[in-house]
C-alpha positions in Angstrom: -25.2 5.2 -43.0 -27.0 4.0 -46.0 -30.9 3.6 -44.5 -31.4 0.1 -43.4 -27.6 -1.1 -43.7 -25.8 -3.4 -41.3 -23.2 -1.9 -39.3 -20.2 -3.9 -37.8 -18.6 -2.6 -34.6 -15.5 -3.8 -32.9 -14.2 -3.5 -29.6 -11.0 -4.4 -28.1 -10.6 -5.3 -24.5 -7.0 -5.3 -23.2 -7.9 -6.7 -19.7 -10.3 -8.9 -17.9 -13.8 -7.6 -18.0 -15.8 -9.0 -15.3 -19.1 -7.6 -15.7 -20.5 -5.4 -18.8 -23.9 -4.5 -20.3 -25.6 -7.0 -22.3 -28.8 -7.4 -24.7 -28.8 -11.1 -24.3 -31.0 -11.5 -27.2 -29.3 -10.5 -30.6 -30.8 -12.9 -33.1 -27.6 -12.1 -35.0 -24.4 -13.4 -35.0 -21.7 -11.6 -33.1 -17.7 -12.6 -33.2 -15.1 -13.2 -30.8 -11.6 -12.7 -32.3 -8.2 -15.2 -30.9 -6.0 -12.7 -28.6 -4.9 -9.4 -29.5 -6.2 -6.3 -31.1 -8.3 -7.0 -34.0 -10.4 -4.1 -34.5 -9.0 -3.2 -37.5 -8.6 -6.4 -39.2 -10.1 -6.6 -42.8 -10.0 -10.7 -42.8 -12.3 -12.8 -40.7 -9.5 -15.3 -40.2 -8.9 -14.2 -36.4 -12.5 -14.3 -35.5 -13.2 -17.9 -34.6 -16.2 -17.8 -31.7 -19.8 -16.9 -32.3 -22.1 -14.8 -30.0 -25.5 -14.5 -30.3 -25.8 -11.8 -27.7 -24.7 -8.1 -28.2 -22.3 -7.0 -25.2 -21.5 -3.6 -24.6 -23.1 -1.7 -27.3 -26.0 -0.1 -25.8 -27.2 2.1 -29.1 -25.8 3.9 -32.2 -27.0 7.6 -32.9 -27.1 7.9 -36.9 -28.0 12.4 -37.2 -29.3 13.6 -40.3 -32.8 12.2 -40.7 -36.2 13.4 -40.0 -36.8 12.1 -36.7 -37.6 8.3 -35.2 -40.2 6.1 -33.5 -39.1 4.4 -30.2 -40.7 0.9 -29.7 -40.8 0.2 -25.9 -41.7 -3.6 -25.6 -41.0 -7.1 -24.5 -39.8 -10.2 -26.2 -42.2 -9.8 -28.5 -40.7 -6.5 -30.0 -37.0 -8.1 -29.1 -37.8 -10.9 -31.9 -37.9 -14.1 -30.1 -39.0 -16.8 -32.3 -37.9 -15.0 -35.2 -35.5 -16.3 -37.7 -31.7 -15.3 -36.8 -29.7 -13.3 -38.9 -32.8 -12.3 -41.3 -33.9 -9.0 -39.8 -37.4 -10.1 -39.4 -38.4 -8.8 -35.9 -41.4 -6.6 -36.4 -39.6 -3.3 -36.1 -37.1 -4.4 -38.8 -40.4 -5.1 -41.1 -41.7 -1.6 -40.0 -38.6 0.0 -40.7 -38.5 -1.3 -44.2 -41.9 -0.3 -45.1 -41.3 2.7 -43.6 -38.2 3.4 -46.1 -40.3 1.9 -48.9 -43.2 4.7 -48.6 -43.0 8.3 -49.2 -46.5 9.5 -47.9 -45.0 10.2 -44.1 -41.4 10.8 -43.3 -39.2 7.8 -43.2 -38.5 7.8 -39.6 -36.0 5.9 -38.1 -37.2 3.0 -35.9 -35.6 1.8 -32.5 -36.3 -1.1 -31.2 -36.0 -1.2 -27.5 -37.5 -4.3 -26.9 -36.3 -6.6 -24.0 -37.0 -10.2 -23.7 -39.0 -10.9 -20.2 -39.4 -7.1 -19.7 -42.7 -5.5 -17.9 -44.7 -2.7 -17.3 -44.3 -2.0 -13.9 -42.1 -4.6 -12.3 -38.2 -4.6 -12.1 -36.7 -8.0 -13.0 -32.9 -6.5 -13.0 -32.6 -5.3 -9.6 -29.8 -2.7 -10.5 -26.8 -4.0 -8.3 -24.5 -4.7 -11.1 -24.6 -8.5 -9.8 -27.9 -10.0 -11.1 -27.2 -11.6 -14.0 -31.3 -11.2 -14.8 -31.3 -9.6 -18.5 -34.6 -8.5 -18.5 -34.1 -5.3 -17.5 -35.7 -2.8 -15.1 -39.5 -1.9 -15.7 -40.9 0.0 -18.6 -41.7 2.7 -16.1 -38.0 2.7 -14.6 -36.4 3.0 -18.6 -38.6 5.4 -20.4 -36.5 8.0 -19.6 -33.5 6.5 -20.8 -35.0 4.3 -23.3 -37.4 7.0 -24.9 -37.2 10.5 -23.6 -33.3 10.3 -24.2 -33.2 9.2 -27.4 -32.2 11.5 -30.2 -35.1 13.2 -32.3 -37.8 10.7 -31.1 -40.9 11.8 -32.1 -43.5 9.1 -31.7 -43.2 6.2 -29.0 -45.2 2.9 -29.1 -45.6 0.9 -25.5 -46.5 -2.9 -26.4 -46.3 -4.7 -23.3 -48.2 -5.9 -20.6 -48.3 -9.7 -21.2 -45.2 -11.0 -18.5 -46.4 -8.6 -15.9 -49.8 -10.5 -16.1 -48.6 -13.8 -16.4 -46.4 -12.9 -13.3 -49.5 -12.1 -11.1 -49.6 -8.6 -11.8 -53.5 -7.1 -11.7 -54.6 -5.7 -14.8 -55.1 -2.5 -12.5 -52.1 -2.0 -12.0 -50.5 -2.4 -15.2 -53.2 0.0 -16.8 -52.0 2.5 -14.3 -48.5 1.9 -15.7 -49.6 2.3 -19.2 -51.1 5.6 -18.3 -48.5 6.9 -16.6 -46.0 6.0 -19.5 -48.7 8.0 -21.9 -48.6 11.0 -19.5 -44.8 11.4 -19.2 -44.2 11.0 -22.9 -47.0 13.5 -24.0 -45.8 15.7 -21.0 -42.5 15.7 -23.2 -44.4 16.6 -26.8 -44.1 13.0 -28.1 -47.0 11.2 -29.7 -47.8 8.3 -27.7 -49.1 5.0 -29.1 -50.0 1.9 -27.2 -50.6 -1.8 -29.0 -52.9 -4.2 -27.2 -51.9 -7.3 -25.4 -51.4 -10.2 -27.6 -53.6 -13.8 -26.7 -51.1 -16.4 -25.2 -53.7 -19.1 -24.6 -51.8 -22.8 -24.4 -48.3 -21.0 -23.2 -46.9 -21.5 -19.7 -48.9 -19.4 -17.3 -51.3 -17.8 -19.5 -54.2 -19.0 -17.6 -57.9 -18.3 -18.0 -58.0 -15.7 -15.1 -54.8 -14.4 -17.1 -56.7 -14.2 -19.8 -59.5 -12.3 -18.5 -56.8 -9.4 -17.1 -55.4 -9.2 -20.5 -59.1 -8.4 -21.6 -59.4 -6.0 -19.1 -56.3 -3.9 -20.2 -57.4 -4.6 -23.8 -60.6 -3.0 -23.3 -59.1 -0.2 -21.3 -56.7 0.6 -24.3 -59.8 0.4 -27.0 -61.8 2.8 -25.0 -59.1 5.3 -25.7 -58.2 8.4 -23.7 -54.6 7.9 -22.6 -52.8 7.5 -25.7 -52.9 9.3 -29.3 -53.8 6.3 -30.7 -54.2 2.3 -29.9 -53.0 -0.5 -32.3 -55.0 -3.4 -32.2 -52.4 -6.1 -32.5 -54.4 -8.7 -30.6 -57.1 -8.3 -33.5 -54.3 -8.9 -35.8 -53.0 -12.4 -34.7 -55.8 -14.0 -32.8 -57.5 -16.9 -33.8 -61.6 -16.1 -34.4 -62.7 -19.6 -33.2 -60.3 -19.4 -30.3 -59.8 -15.7 -29.3 -57.5 -16.5 -26.3 -54.9 -18.0 -28.4 -52.9 -17.0 -31.5 -54.2 -18.3 -35.3 -51.8 -21.4 -35.9 -50.2 -19.6 -39.0 -48.8 -16.9 -36.8 -47.7 -18.8 -33.9 -43.9 -19.8 -33.5 -45.5 -22.9 -31.5 -44.8 -21.9 -28.0 -48.0 -19.9 -28.0 -46.6 -17.0 -26.6 -44.5 -15.2 -29.4 -45.5 -14.8 -32.9 -43.2 -16.5 -35.8 -42.0 -14.8 -38.8 -45.4 -14.3 -40.4 -47.1 -13.1 -37.2 -44.4 -10.5 -36.9 -44.5 -9.6 -40.4 -48.6 -9.1 -40.0 -48.0 -6.8 -36.7 -45.7 -4.8 -38.8 -48.1 -4.7 -41.7 -51.0 -4.0 -39.8 -49.3 -0.4 -39.1 -50.7 2.4 -41.0 -47.8 4.9 -41.4 -49.9 7.8 -40.7 -50.6 6.8 -37.4 -47.1 7.4 -36.5 -46.9 11.1 -37.3 -47.4 13.5 -34.8 
């Protein structure tokens, strides 16, 4: 595969599928064909319906590179509010930056953002029945989404706002982040974290939640648990109203950055910080 190329993966499902793994927010169109096996079709004529999620496929392993960086995140990493079909999620922008430079290895970037995901609390109960697509907690998916990935050199944890908005204390979020750092470093990974973005003006982002967010970010900035901390909060916050994003970076919902804000996050990452 050429670096940065798009990949088309086709499935033929000859029988009824009653339950399947699903990544809800693809921000990329996929297509469903008319009945029959059209996996080898060279024409798009049979593909008459559109999906905006990714069913069935959980990942693609590409060998031969210098290694990868795993980004463990929530909807901001998933790309919510970015332009569909444009690859403007902040991991995409970071990957393009790495490909365009030669100062450090051109690591692959693994986007393991799940919209709605939390650090310490499961959203999906693991029963095979629930339709909650926000996944199990970062603590419970860390082995699968980071440690089990091929040739991971570095991991970045960028989560916590969903925990705080749901009433989880800063103390519990900090304990979860510390555990992730310890587990990754014990396996020889370089472990990074990013500060939690401001979300003032959005649902459930009360003054009390912002105080808890500040406590988590203060702990991260003091350092010690992670090898380095990226201050994403400082990148996008409004200096006049630190509990909110700058309007130029806000998608409009006050929780998710738009294209400009996501690009600002990626462009703030110094490539050298990713290198073990």
